[in-house]
C-alpha positions in Angstrom: 79.7 90.6 82.4 78.5 87.4 80.7 80.5 84.3 80.0 84.2 84.2 79.5 86.8 81.5 79.3 89.5 81.4 82.0 93.2 80.9 81.2 94.6 77.9 83.1 97.6 78.5 85.2 99.8 76.3 87.4 97.5 75.1 90.2 98.5 75.1 93.9 96.9 73.7 96.9 97.1 74.5 100.6 96.6 72.4 103.7 93.5 72.9 105.9 94.2 75.6 108.5 96.9 77.2 106.4 97.2 80.8 105.2 98.5 82.3 102.0 98.5 85.4 100.0 97.2 85.8 96.5 97.7 88.8 94.2 94.6 90.5 92.8 95.1 88.9 89.4 95.0 85.3 90.7 91.8 83.3 91.2 90.9 81.6 94.4 89.0 78.3 94.0 87.6 76.1 96.7 87.2 72.4 96.0 84.6 71.3 98.5 85.0 68.1 100.5 82.1 65.7 100.4 81.3 65.7 104.1 83.2 68.3 106.1 82.6 72.0 106.5 84.7 74.3 104.4 85.3 77.9 105.2 87.5 80.5 103.4 88.1 83.8 105.1 89.3 86.4 102.6 91.0 89.5 104.1 91.3 92.1 101.5 94.3 94.5 101.3 94.4 97.9 99.6 92.3 97.9 96.4 94.1 97.4 93.2 90.9 97.9 91.1 87.4 99.1 91.7 85.6 95.9 90.9 85.6 92.2 91.8 85.6 89.3 89.3 83.5 86.5 90.5 83.2 83.2 88.6 80.7 80.5 89.3 79.6 77.4 87.4 76.4 77.2 89.4 75.1 80.8 89.9 74.8 84.0 88.0 76.9 86.9 89.4 75.0 90.0 90.6 77.5 92.9 91.0 75.0 94.8 93.1 75.1 91.9 95.7 78.9 92.2 96.1 78.9 94.4 99.3 80.8 94.2 102.5 79.0 93.0 105.6 78.2 95.6 108.2 80.2 95.0 111.4 77.2 93.6 113.3 76.4 91.1 110.5 80.1 90.1 110.2 80.2 89.5 114.0 77.1 87.3 113.8 78.6 85.3 110.9 82.0 84.8 112.6 80.2 83.7 115.8 78.2 81.1 113.9 81.4 79.9 112.3 83.1 79.6 115.7 80.2 77.5 116.9 80.4 75.2 113.9 84.1 74.8 114.2 83.8 73.9 117.9 81.0 71.4 117.1 83.0 69.8 114.3 86.1 69.4 116.4 84.1 67.8 119.2 82.4 65.4 116.7 85.9 64.3 115.5 87.0 63.2 119.0 
């Protein structure tokens, strides 16, 4: 809780549309593009610890807000994402 410095490690980057695995001790960071949509889907494996570490330079972290979406809400969010991906692809043509 509160502010803490992060230790810098060797950065890596992935191409759009790619997939990769991160161990629980690594930090996932998204560098947003200026104009295009960005989406990161995180699929969590077996828990290695009973809490999540969330870092933000724009918002305070509220541990009570870190809950999984109910299946219905997740389905709605994934459907909205599919609609946006389809719209974005059509706009590029």
